[in-house]
N, CA and C of each residue as an Amber inpcrd file, in Angstrom:
protein
   333
   0.8200000  -1.2170000  -0.0060000   0.0200000   0.0200000   0.0610000
   0.8780000   1.2170000   0.0570000   1.9770000   1.2250000   0.8230000
   2.7930000   2.2900000   0.9370000   3.5060000   2.6290000  -0.5650000
   3.7940000   1.7160000  -1.3880000   4.3850000   1.7420000  -2.7200000
   3.4260000   2.5280000  -3.6850000   1.9990000   1.8740000  -3.4630000
   1.0070000   2.4480000  -4.3080000   0.8440000   4.0450000  -4.0320000
   0.9090000   4.3050000  -2.7650000   0.6520000   5.9110000  -2.3930000
   1.8060000   6.5830000  -2.8500000   2.9240000   5.9690000  -2.8210000
   4.2880000   6.6800000  -3.4540000   4.0110000   6.8770000  -5.0310000
   3.7450000   5.9080000  -5.7010000   3.5470000   5.9900000  -7.3270000
   2.1400000   6.9300000  -7.4420000   1.2890000   6.9760000  -6.7880000
   0.2680000   7.7320000  -7.1120000   0.6420000   9.3110000  -6.7810000
   1.4740000   9.6340000  -5.7320000   1.9430000  11.0070000  -5.3170000
   2.9780000  11.4720000  -6.5390000   3.7190000  10.4370000  -6.8790000
   4.7940000  10.6820000  -8.2500000   3.7480000  11.1610000  -9.3950000
   2.7520000  10.1670000  -9.6230000   1.8400000  10.6510000 -10.8670000
   1.2030000  12.0290000 -10.5380000   0.7770000  12.2420000  -9.3970000
   0.2400000  13.6000000  -9.0890000   1.1010000  14.6150000  -9.3410000
   2.2390000  14.4750000  -9.0130000   3.3610000  15.5960000  -8.9820000
   3.5730000  15.7980000 -10.5380000   3.5410000  14.7430000 -11.3880000
   3.8190000  14.9610000 -12.7500000   2.5180000  15.8860000 -13.4640000
   1.2900000  15.4710000 -13.0760000   0.0600000  16.3130000 -13.5310000
   0.2800000  17.6490000 -12.8410000   0.5490000  17.8890000 -11.6820000
   0.8130000  19.2710000 -11.1640000   1.6960000  20.0970000 -12.0290000
   2.8440000  19.4990000 -12.3400000   3.7410000  20.0030000 -13.2990000
   3.2630000  20.4810000 -14.5560000   2.2250000  20.0390000 -15.0590000
   1.6410000  20.3570000 -16.2820000   0.4850000  21.2810000 -16.2940000
   0.2040000  21.4520000 -14.9900000  -1.0230000  22.2740000 -14.7520000
  -0.5730000  23.6320000 -14.3460000   0.2490000  23.5270000 -13.1640000
   0.6790000  24.8640000 -12.5180000   1.8080000  25.4680000 -13.1700000
   1.7020000  26.6880000 -13.6670000   2.9640000  27.3550000 -14.1640000
   3.8450000  27.6750000 -13.2190000   5.1450000  27.6750000 -13.4050000
   6.2840000  27.8170000 -12.4280000   6.5630000  26.4800000 -11.7560000
   5.9680000  25.5080000 -12.0410000   6.6990000  24.0930000 -11.4020000
   6.9670000  23.3700000 -12.6680000   8.2630000  22.6450000 -12.4750000
   8.9030000  21.9020000 -13.5960000   9.4880000  20.6520000 -12.9170000
   9.1760000  19.4990000 -13.5280000   9.7520000  18.3190000 -13.0540000
  10.4100000  17.6450000 -14.2050000  11.5030000  17.3250000 -14.1750000
  12.5560000  16.6490000 -15.3150000  11.9150000  15.4710000 -15.9140000
  11.3720000  14.6340000 -15.0410000  10.9250000  13.2530000 -15.4470000
  10.1930000  12.5770000 -14.3920000   9.6990000  11.3790000 -14.7330000
   9.0640000  10.4600000 -13.7170000   9.9850000  10.1130000 -12.5900000
  11.1980000   9.7560000 -12.9830000  12.1920000   9.4140000 -11.8620000
  12.3570000  10.5100000 -10.9180000  12.4870000  11.7080000 -11.2640000
  12.4420000  12.9920000 -10.3880000  11.2040000  13.0720000  -9.6010000
  10.0550000  12.7220000 -10.2070000   8.8690000  12.9260000  -9.5380000
   8.7310000  11.7990000  -8.4110000   9.3610000  10.4120000  -8.7250000
   9.4200000   9.4500000  -7.6140000  10.0920000   9.9490000  -6.4320000
  11.3840000  10.7080000  -6.8060000  12.2000000  10.8890000  -5.7530000
  11.6890000  12.1850000  -5.0100000  10.9860000  13.0190000  -5.5270000
  10.3770000  14.1490000  -5.1940000   9.3960000  13.4400000  -4.1180000
   8.3700000  12.7040000  -4.5100000   7.4690000  11.9790000  -3.7380000
   8.0040000  11.6080000  -2.3770000   9.0630000  10.7590000  -2.5530000
   9.8420000  10.2480000  -1.4390000  10.3150000  11.4720000  -0.3290000
  10.9580000  12.5940000  -0.8290000  11.4600000  13.5040000  -0.0740000
  10.3140000  14.4170000   0.5940000   9.1750000  14.6420000  -0.1800000
   8.0170000  15.2050000   0.3830000   7.3680000  14.3180000   1.5400000
   7.2960000  13.0270000   1.4260000   6.9210000  12.2570000   2.3980000
   7.7350000  12.0860000   3.6390000   8.7590000  12.2590000   3.3520000
   9.9500000  12.1810000   4.5930000   9.7460000  13.5980000   5.2560000
   9.7160000  14.8670000   4.5670000   9.4640000  16.0800000   5.1480000
   8.3440000  16.1630000   5.7250000   7.0540000  15.7340000   5.2220000
   5.7700000  15.7280000   5.7220000   5.7440000  14.8280000   7.0910000
   6.6480000  13.7790000   7.1470000   6.5690000  12.8420000   8.4260000
   7.3150000  13.4430000   9.5260000   8.5130000  14.1570000   9.1890000
   9.4150000  14.4610000  10.1690000   9.4100000  16.1660000  10.4340000
   9.5110000  16.7120000   9.4350000   9.6920000  18.3170000   9.5120000
   8.2360000  18.8960000   9.8260000   7.3170000  18.6910000   9.1280000
   5.9870000  19.2810000   9.3630000   5.4820000  19.3330000  10.6620000
   5.3680000  18.1690000  11.3790000   4.8300000  18.2200000  12.7400000
   5.5300000  19.1300000  13.6270000   7.0040000  19.1480000  13.2060000
   7.9380000  20.0910000  14.2500000   7.6150000  21.6460000  13.7700000
   7.3770000  22.0160000  12.4830000   6.9390000  23.2200000  12.3060000
   5.6490000  23.7790000  12.6630000   4.6780000  22.7800000  12.7620000
   3.2890000  23.1460000  13.3250000   3.3560000  23.3410000  14.6720000
   4.0500000  22.6420000  15.4960000   4.4680000  22.7480000  16.9880000
   4.9180000  24.2900000  17.0510000   6.1430000  24.6310000  16.3960000
   6.7170000  25.7940000  16.4330000   5.8780000  27.1180000  16.0720000
   5.0130000  26.9370000  15.0350000   4.0700000  27.9130000  14.5610000
   2.7620000  27.8730000  15.1990000   2.4790000  27.2900000  16.2970000
   1.1800000  26.9750000  16.8280000   0.4100000  28.0130000  17.0700000
   0.9920000  29.1880000  17.8260000   0.0740000  30.3930000  17.9740000
  -0.3540000  31.0170000  16.6880000   0.4230000  31.0620000  15.5430000
  -0.0450000  31.6450000  14.2190000  -1.0570000  30.7370000  13.7810000
  -0.5710000  29.3980000  13.8960000  -1.7640000  28.4680000  13.2890000
  -3.1110000  28.5820000  13.8990000  -3.0870000  28.8680000  15.1820000
  -4.3540000  28.9120000  16.0320000  -5.0360000  30.3040000  15.6690000
  -4.2860000  31.4620000  15.4960000  -4.7040000  32.6840000  15.2140000
  -5.4240000  32.6640000  13.7500000  -4.8920000  31.9500000  12.8520000
  -5.4410000  31.8990000  11.5530000  -6.3400000  30.7620000  11.2900000
  -6.8450000  30.0590000  12.5390000  -7.7480000  29.0170000  12.4860000
  -7.1260000  27.6560000  11.5180000  -5.8480000  27.4800000  11.5360000
  -5.3720000  26.3720000  10.8280000  -4.9030000  26.7690000   9.4320000
  -5.3340000  27.9250000   8.9610000  -4.7880000  28.1520000   7.4640000
  -3.2360000  28.3730000   7.3020000  -2.6160000  28.6840000   8.4660000
  -0.9990000  28.8800000   8.1990000  -0.5250000  27.4770000   8.0770000
  -1.1460000  26.4020000   8.1880000  -0.5190000  25.2370000   7.6880000
  -0.5200000  25.1410000   6.1580000  -1.1170000  25.8060000   5.2800000
  -1.0080000  25.8650000   3.9410000   0.2210000  26.3920000   3.7010000
   0.6520000  27.6480000   4.4450000   1.9200000  28.2030000   4.2400000
   3.0810000  27.2190000   4.7270000   2.9690000  26.5330000   5.5180000
   4.1530000  25.4100000   6.0510000   4.1530000  24.4620000   4.8270000
   2.9660000  23.9290000   4.2760000   3.2090000  23.0290000   3.1610000
   3.8440000  23.6060000   1.9610000   3.4410000  25.0200000   1.7100000
   4.1650000  25.5400000   0.6580000   5.7350000  25.7160000   0.7710000
   6.0530000  26.0620000   2.0950000   7.3770000  26.1780000   2.3990000
   8.2250000  24.9110000   2.2790000   7.4790000  23.6790000   2.6890000
   8.2460000  22.3080000   2.5590000   8.3330000  22.2080000   1.0480000
   7.3890000  22.5320000   0.1320000   7.2880000  22.3130000  -1.2280000
   8.5330000  23.2130000  -1.7080000   8.7890000  24.1120000  -1.2900000
  10.0530000  25.1620000  -1.7530000  11.2780000  24.5630000  -1.2950000
  11.2690000  23.8670000  -0.1780000  12.5190000  23.4370000   0.4050000
  12.8150000  22.2430000  -0.4830000  11.8810000  21.2810000  -0.7460000
  12.0360000  20.1670000  -1.6530000  12.5400000  20.6540000  -2.8840000
  12.1380000  21.6170000  -3.5490000  12.7260000  22.1150000  -4.7860000
  14.2900000  22.5070000  -4.5260000  14.8300000  22.8460000  -3.4640000
  16.1380000  23.1340000  -3.4090000  16.9750000  21.8820000  -3.1840000
  16.2570000  20.6270000  -2.7920000  17.1300000  19.4570000  -2.5260000
  17.0380000  18.6080000  -3.6570000  15.9120000  18.3720000  -4.4530000
  15.7730000  17.4080000  -5.5440000  16.1010000  18.1860000  -6.7580000
  17.0920000  17.6470000  -7.5170000  17.5640000  18.0690000  -8.6210000
  16.5330000  17.7440000  -9.8000000  16.2350000  18.5700000 -10.6060000
  15.3700000  18.3390000 -11.6840000  14.0470000  18.9110000 -11.4030000
  13.8510000  19.3370000 -10.1760000  12.4320000  19.8440000  -9.6650000
  12.6440000  21.1780000  -9.4830000  12.1540000  22.0900000 -10.0610000
  12.2460000  23.7610000  -9.7480000  10.6980000  24.4130000  -9.5990000
  10.6930000  25.2420000  -8.6060000   9.4730000  26.0100000  -8.3460000
   9.8960000  27.4160000  -8.3370000   9.2060000  28.1470000  -9.2900000
   9.5060000  29.4690000  -9.2920000   8.4460000  30.4820000  -8.4300000
   9.0000000  30.3580000  -7.1450000   8.2500000  31.5600000  -6.1840000
   7.4120000  30.8350000  -5.4580000   7.0440000  31.6680000  -4.5760000
   6.0580000  31.2070000  -3.3590000   4.7230000  30.9520000  -3.9220000
   4.2500000  31.7350000  -4.8010000   2.7990000  31.6090000  -5.1910000
   2.6440000  30.3080000  -6.0240000   3.8030000  29.8700000  -6.7550000
   3.5860000  28.4970000  -7.4950000   3.8320000  27.5180000  -6.4120000
   4.5670000  27.5730000  -5.4820000   4.6760000  26.4930000  -4.3740000
   3.3970000  26.4030000  -3.5970000   2.9680000  27.4130000  -3.3370000
   1.4820000  27.3860000  -2.6450000   0.5610000  26.7680000  -3.4960000
   0.1700000  27.0340000  -4.6690000  -0.7720000  26.4120000  -5.5090000
  -0.3950000  25.0810000  -5.8330000   0.8010000  24.5320000  -5.9640000
   1.3240000  23.3220000  -6.0970000   1.1310000  22.3560000  -5.0130000
   1.5460000  22.7960000  -3.7600000   1.1300000  22.0850000  -2.5600000
  -0.2070000  21.8420000  -2.3920000  -1.1220000  22.9090000  -2.6690000
  -2.5910000  22.9510000  -2.4160000  -3.1100000  21.7840000  -3.4490000
  -2.6840000  21.8290000  -4.6540000  -3.0110000  20.8920000  -5.5660000
  -2.7120000  19.4570000  -5.3870000  -1.4130000  19.3540000  -4.7470000
  -1.0910000  17.9200000  -4.3940000  -1.6310000  17.4300000  -3.1640000
  -2.2440000  18.2370000  -2.0660000  -2.8860000  17.7240000  -1.3390000
  -4.2620000  17.4750000  -1.7430000  -4.9930000  18.2300000  -2.4780000
  -6.2870000  18.0910000  -3.0850000  -6.2560000  16.7940000  -3.9150000
  -5.2840000  16.5630000  -4.7820000  -5.5070000  15.3910000  -5.7520000
  -5.0700000  13.9910000  -4.8360000  -4.1640000  14.1160000  -3.8410000
  -3.9370000  12.8040000  -3.0340000  -5.0960000  12.4880000  -2.3130000
  -5.7770000  13.6930000  -1.6930000  -6.9780000  13.2420000  -0.9250000
  -8.0510000  12.5340000  -1.8590000  -8.1740000  13.0810000  -2.9270000
  -9.1590000  12.6280000  -3.7680000  -8.8870000  11.0880000  -4.1500000
  -7.5840000  10.8750000  -4.6810000  -7.2230000   9.3760000  -4.7970000
  -7.4460000   8.5470000  -3.8950000  -6.8570000   8.9740000  -2.6060000
  -7.0100000   8.3430000  -1.4690000  -8.4700000   7.8830000  -1.0010000
  -9.3490000   8.7090000  -1.1560000 -10.6620000   8.6140000  -1.0550000
 -11.1930000   7.6840000  -1.8820000 -10.7860000   7.6660000  -3.1320000
 -11.3990000   6.6730000  -4.2190000 -10.8790000   5.2660000  -3.7180000
  -9.5250000   5.2930000  -3.3410000  -9.1120000   4.0310000  -3.2740000
  -9.7140000   3.3280000  -1.9910000 -10.0200000   4.1140000  -0.9510000
 -10.4750000   3.5560000   0.1970000 -11.8490000   2.9330000  -0.1260000
 -12.7640000   3.4700000  -1.0640000 -13.9990000   2.9340000  -1.2580000
 -13.7790000   1.9170000  -2.3130000
């Protein structure tokens, strides 16, 4: 199941690179590596950032987590070669679409 989700995330990343201007993925292999890096960041770094920014997250009723997701997306672009994000707006839209598409696929797979 983990490998299936990894593959779905990579396919989703490829779709996002075609839809969102400012996000470029060199190929499917790069998308697989990016999906792995994003998964690790979301498992390790994201909870830490949410705890550190808890007051802002509470003030914005949780919407600041979208900014955290975009930041993680930008951070991944500095680490994974072949993946580029041109600015915070593209990262924000890309991370939002990644969440939305992964949520939709996971919902369909569970049913």
